[in-house]
C-alpha positions in Angstrom: 77.9 124.5 123.4 81.2 126.2 122.7 82.8 122.8 122.4 80.3 121.6 119.8 80.7 124.9 117.9 84.4 124.7 117.9 84.3 121.0 116.7 81.9 122.0 113.8 84.2 124.9 112.9 87.3 122.7 112.8 85.5 120.2 110.6 84.2 122.8 108.2 87.8 124.2 107.9 88.8 121.0 106.2 90.3 119.0 109.1 89.7 115.3 109.3 87.2 113.7 111.8 90.2 112.1 113.6 91.8 115.5 114.2 88.6 117.1 115.4 88.0 114.2 117.7 91.5 114.6 119.2 90.7 118.3 119.8 87.6 117.3 121.7 89.6 114.8 123.7 91.9 117.6 124.8 89.0 119.5 126.2 87.7 116.4 127.9 91.0 116.0 129.6 91.0 119.6 130.8 87.4 119.0 132.2 88.7 115.9 134.0 91.4 118.1 135.6 88.9 120.7 136.7 86.6 118.1 138.3 89.6 116.6 140.2 91.6 119.7 141.2 89.5 122.8 140.8 85.8 121.9 141.1 84.9 125.5 142.0 85.6 126.6 138.4 82.2 127.3 136.8 83.1 129.1 133.6 85.7 130.5 131.2 85.9 133.7 133.3 87.6 131.7 136.1 90.4 130.3 133.9 93.7 132.2 134.2 97.4 131.6 133.9 97.9 130.2 137.4 95.2 127.6 136.8 96.8 126.6 133.5 100.2 126.1 135.2 98.5 123.8 137.7 97.1 121.9 134.8 100.5 121.5 133.2 101.9 120.1 136.5 98.9 117.8 136.8 99.5 116.4 133.2 103.0 115.3 134.1 101.6 112.8 136.6 99.1 111.4 134.1 99.7 108.0 132.5 100.5 109.3 129.0 103.5 110.0 126.9 105.0 113.3 125.8 103.2 113.4 122.5 99.8 112.8 124.2 100.3 115.7 126.6 101.6 117.9 123.8 98.3 117.2 121.9 96.3 118.0 125.0 98.0 121.3 125.6 97.9 122.2 121.9 94.2 121.4 121.6 93.3 123.6 124.6 95.5 126.4 123.3 93.7 126.3 119.9 90.3 126.3 121.7 91.2 129.5 123.6 92.6 131.0 120.4 89.3 130.3 118.4 87.2 131.8 121.2 89.1 135.1 121.0 89.4 135.0 117.2 85.6 134.6 116.7 84.4 136.5 119.7 82.4 133.5 121.1 82.9 134.5 124.7 84.4 137.8 125.9 84.7 136.6 129.5 87.8 134.5 128.8 90.7 136.4 130.6 93.6 137.5 128.5 95.9 135.7 131.0 94.4 132.3 130.0 97.3 131.6 127.6 100.0 129.0 126.9 103.5 129.9 125.9 105.9 128.1 123.7 107.9 126.7 126.6 104.7 125.1 128.1 104.5 122.5 125.4 106.1 119.3 126.5 109.4 118.7 124.6 109.5 115.5 122.6 112.6 113.4 122.7 114.5 113.4 119.5 113.3 110.4 117.6 115.7 107.7 116.5 115.6 107.4 112.7 113.5 104.8 111.2 116.1 104.1 108.6 116.4 100.4 107.6 119.9 98.9 107.3 120.9 98.1 103.8 121.4 94.5 105.0 117.7 94.3 105.5 116.9 96.2 102.3 119.0 93.8 100.3 116.7 91.0 101.4 113.6 93.0 100.8 114.6 94.0 97.3 115.8 90.6 96.2 113.9 89.7 93.0 113.2 86.2 94.4 111.6 87.7 97.5 109.6 90.3 95.5 108.3 87.4 93.4 106.9 85.8 96.6 104.2 88.5 96.9 100.9 86.6 96.6 99.2 89.8 95.2 100.7 91.8 92.3 99.1 94.9 93.9 101.1 94.4 97.1 104.4 94.0 95.1 103.8 97.2 93.1 102.8 99.2 96.2 106.0 98.1 97.9 108.1 99.2 94.9 106.3 102.6 94.8 106.9 103.2 98.5 110.6 102.3 98.2 111.4 104.1 94.9 108.9 107.0 95.2 108.9 107.7 98.9 105.1 108.0 99.1 103.1 107.5 102.3 101.1 104.3 102.2 97.8 106.2 102.3 98.8 108.1 99.1 100.0 104.9 97.3 96.8 102.9 98.2 94.6 105.8 96.9 96.4 106.4 93.6 94.2 107.3 90.7 94.0 105.0 87.7 95.5 107.7 85.5 98.5 108.5 87.7 101.3 108.7 85.1 102.6 111.9 83.6 105.4 112.7 81.2 107.6 115.7 80.7 109.2 117.2 77.6 111.8 114.4 77.5 109.0 111.8 77.9 110.4 111.0 81.3 107.7 109.4 83.6 106.4 110.9 86.8 103.9 109.5 89.3 101.1 111.8 90.2 99.5 111.3 93.6 97.5 113.0 96.3 99.4 113.9 99.4 96.9 112.8 102.0 98.7 114.7 104.8 99.2 118.0 103.1 95.9 117.6 101.1 97.3 118.5 97.7 98.4 116.9 94.5 102.1 116.2 94.0 104.4 114.3 91.6 107.6 112.4 91.8 109.9 111.2 89.0 110.0 107.4 88.5 112.0 105.0 86.4 110.8 103.1 83.3 110.7 99.8 85.1 108.2 101.2 87.7 106.2 102.9 84.9 105.9 99.5 83.1 104.7 97.8 86.3 102.1 100.5 86.8 100.8 100.0 83.2 100.6 96.3 83.9 98.4 97.0 86.9 96.2 99.3 84.8 95.7 96.4 82.4 94.8 94.1 85.3 92.2 96.6 86.5 90.7 97.0 83.0 90.5 93.2 82.7 88.2 93.2 85.8 86.4 96.5 85.1 86.3 96.9 81.3 84.4 100.1 81.5 87.1 101.7 83.6 87.9 102.3 87.2 88.9 105.5 89.1 91.5 103.7 91.2 94.8 102.0 90.4 94.3 99.7 93.4 90.6 98.9 93.8 89.6 96.9 96.8 89.5 93.2 95.8 86.5 92.1 97.9 83.0 93.6 98.4 83.7 96.1 95.7 81.5 95.1 92.7 81.5 98.5 91.1 85.2 99.1 91.9 84.4 102.4 93.6 86.4 101.6 96.8 90.2 101.9 96.9 92.5 99.5 98.7 92.7 100.2 102.4 96.2 101.1 103.7 95.5 98.6 106.6 95.0 95.8 104.1 98.4 96.5 102.6 100.0 96.6 106.1 98.6 93.1 106.8 99.7 91.8 103.4 103.2 93.2 104.0 103.7 91.5 107.4 102.7 88.2 106.0 105.0 88.7 103.1 107.9 89.6 105.3 107.3 86.4 107.4 107.1 84.3 104.2 110.5 85.8 103.0 112.0 85.3 106.5 113.6 88.7 106.4 116.0 89.1 109.3 118.2 91.8 110.8 122.0 91.7 111.4 121.4 89.8 114.6 119.3 87.1 113.0 116.0 88.4 114.5 112.8 88.7 112.4 112.4 92.2 111.1 109.4 94.2 112.2 108.8 97.3 110.1 106.1 99.7 108.9 105.3 100.9 105.4 106.5 104.4 106.5 110.0 103.1 106.8 110.1 102.7 103.0 109.8 106.5 102.9 112.7 106.9 105.3 114.9 104.6 103.2 114.0 106.6 100.1 115.1 109.9 101.7 118.2 108.4 103.3 119.4 106.9 100.1 119.1 110.3 98.4 121.0 112.0 101.2 123.8 109.4 100.8 124.0 110.3 97.1 124.5 114.0 98.1 121.1 115.1 96.8 120.5 118.7 98.0 118.2 119.0 101.0 115.7 121.2 99.0 115.4 118.6 96.3 114.6 115.9 98.9 112.0 118.2 100.5 110.3 118.7 97.1 110.4 114.9 96.3 108.8 114.1 99.6 106.4 117.0 99.2 107.3 118.3 102.7 106.7 121.7 104.1 109.2 123.1 106.6 109.8 126.4 108.3 113.4 125.7 109.1 115.7 128.5 108.1 118.0 126.3 106.1 115.1 125.1 103.9 114.0 128.7 103.5 117.5 129.8 102.2 117.7 126.7 100.0 114.4 127.6 98.5 115.5 131.1 97.8 118.7 129.8 96.1 116.8 127.4 94.0 114.4 130.1 92.9 117.3 132.1 91.6 118.9 129.1 89.7 115.5 127.9 88.6 114.7 131.3 87.0 117.8 131.0 84.8 116.9 127.4 84.0 113.4 128.4 82.8 114.8 131.2 80.7 117.7 129.2 79.2 117.6 126.8 76.2 118.1 123.1 76.8 118.7 120.8 73.9 118.7 117.0 73.8 120.7 114.7 71.6 118.1 114.9 68.8 118.6 118.7 68.7 115.1 119.2 70.2 114.4 121.9 72.7 113.4 120.8 76.2 111.3 123.2 78.1 110.1 123.4 81.7 106.6 124.6 82.1 106.6 126.8 85.2 102.8 126.5 85.6 102.5 122.8 84.6 101.5 119.9 86.9 105.0 118.6 86.9 106.7 121.8 87.9 107.9 120.8 91.4 108.9 117.2 90.5 110.5 118.1 87.2 112.5 120.8 88.8 113.7 118.5 91.6 114.8 115.9 89.0 116.7 118.6 87.0 118.1 120.4 90.0 119.7 117.1 91.2 121.3 116.5 87.9 122.7 120.1 87.8 124.0 119.8 91.3 125.7 116.4 91.3 125.9 115.3 87.7 127.0 118.4 85.7 129.1 117.2 82.8 131.7 119.2 80.8 129.3 119.7 78.0 125.8 119.5 79.5 123.6 118.0 82.2 122.3 114.5 83.1 118.5 114.2 83.1 118.4 110.8 84.6 115.8 110.3 87.4 117.4 110.7 90.9 116.5 107.1 91.9 118.5 105.6 89.0 122.2 105.1 88.7 123.8 105.9 85.3 124.7 102.9 83.1 127.2 105.0 81.1 130.8 105.3 82.4 131.3 108.7 80.9 129.2 111.6 79.4 127.6 109.9 76.4 126.3 111.9 73.5 124.0 109.0 72.5 122.3 108.9 75.9 118.6 109.9 75.6 118.6 111.8 78.9 121.6 114.1 78.0 120.9 117.8 77.9 123.0 120.8 76.8 122.7 124.5 75.9 124.4 127.6 74.5 126.7 127.9 77.5 128.4 124.6 76.4 129.0 125.6 72.8 132.8 125.9 73.1 133.0 122.4 74.6 130.6 121.0 72.0 132.6 122.5 69.1 135.8 121.1 70.6 134.3 117.7 71.0 133.0 117.8 67.4 136.6 118.5 66.3 137.9 115.6 68.3 135.2 113.3 66.9 136.0 114.2 63.3 139.7 113.4 64.0 138.8 110.1 65.6 136.6 109.2 62.6 139.3 109.9 60.1 141.9 107.9 62.1 139.5 105.0 62.5 138.7 105.0 58.8 142.4 104.8 58.0 142.8 101.8 60.3 139.7 100.0 59.0 137.9 100.2 62.3 134.3 100.2 60.9 132.5 99.8 64.2 134.2 102.7 65.8 133.5 104.8 62.8 129.8 103.9 62.9 129.5 104.7 66.7 131.2 108.1 66.3 129.2 109.0 63.2 126.1 108.8 65.5 127.9 111.0 68.0 128.8 113.5 65.2 125.2 113.6 64.0 124.0 114.4 67.5 126.6 117.0 68.0 125.7 118.7 64.7 122.0 118.9 65.7 122.7 120.2 69.2 125.3 122.8 68.1 122.9 124.0 65.3 120.0 124.5 67.7 122.2 126.1 70.4 123.8 128.5 67.9 120.4 129.9 67.1 120.1 131.2 70.6 123.6 132.6 70.5 122.9 134.4 67.3 119.7 135.8 68.7 121.5 137.0 71.8 124.2 138.7 69.6 121.5 140.4 67.6 119.7 141.7 70.7 123.0 143.0 72.0 123.8 144.8 68.8 
């Protein structure tokens, strides 16, 4: 009875059926131990610490891996904890407990990172064009460039695109593991591919569809999303068709989750701060380093939210602290501040993209600046005026035209930034 009650409570608390089933399996394993080793145990009152230590020793001889035993010990521990928390049975002794050291230690996992030798084959346009289904190709790009889990990608809503104040695109998705909505910045190419998929969906379901990737078969009304297992099967056939091989010439066997590892590893190799990667992957961590990184980012983020940012059109760019893009937009901006700070502003390019400009370009649509850069902006305006005069004297019309555009952008940015400087002086006076 208590087992059923506990299973019902676990399900009503929001856990999946699979998790609740695993918990019941943990109790079943403990019952198996009692029947084999301690048949005289007839109730919770007879369970104590010495008996649990015998159970731990018994588990080590069972044909199962470390992760399985960890789940068995953890499930039983949670069962005892729930009994005490809800007062289901006061006969359970206080000595019937597990300690941190009782949980089997997992071996440190080898990273699932894929060699760039393999990724070069995967990302070849010719190989991507070999996808028999456009949905499979798009999901692959989303996993590689967005770092989503395959369950989140397969269940994307039809209306999954968002834009910030700079009109930069973001992909909104449901984090199936953390059970919450999240967003990640994407590039314009991926945005265009998603819009093409939306058009394909509307061609088949003109009245609309809630899913970006509806199941292709046995789905007349379009209410069923694509199964992650379907994508996995597609992916294996596609890899075989492309004959993707590792450095030793062997066929590559990989899982969709490895795209997520390659996404994170590439960001690490670009010196993206750990906290930014955590936000982009929508991870939760109790590690002290992540805690301190979060505190530091909160301090910098507060100044960012309060400060003025101006784009090349002289328009103010704001970050809504309560908006749906808050976490993803901050991660995008934080990376630009940490690794791409320019002498006269910031780069707002998505972290997955490399900059096509050799130097800070005042005609770039993702360039941002603010009052703190006014001295540099004024100096650059002076240099630009000098260059225009010299170029006019030499008859270099093209250079004059290019720098007239730069000068116009500088005038608009300086004018808007000076407004805040004047307001600050007035407040100080």
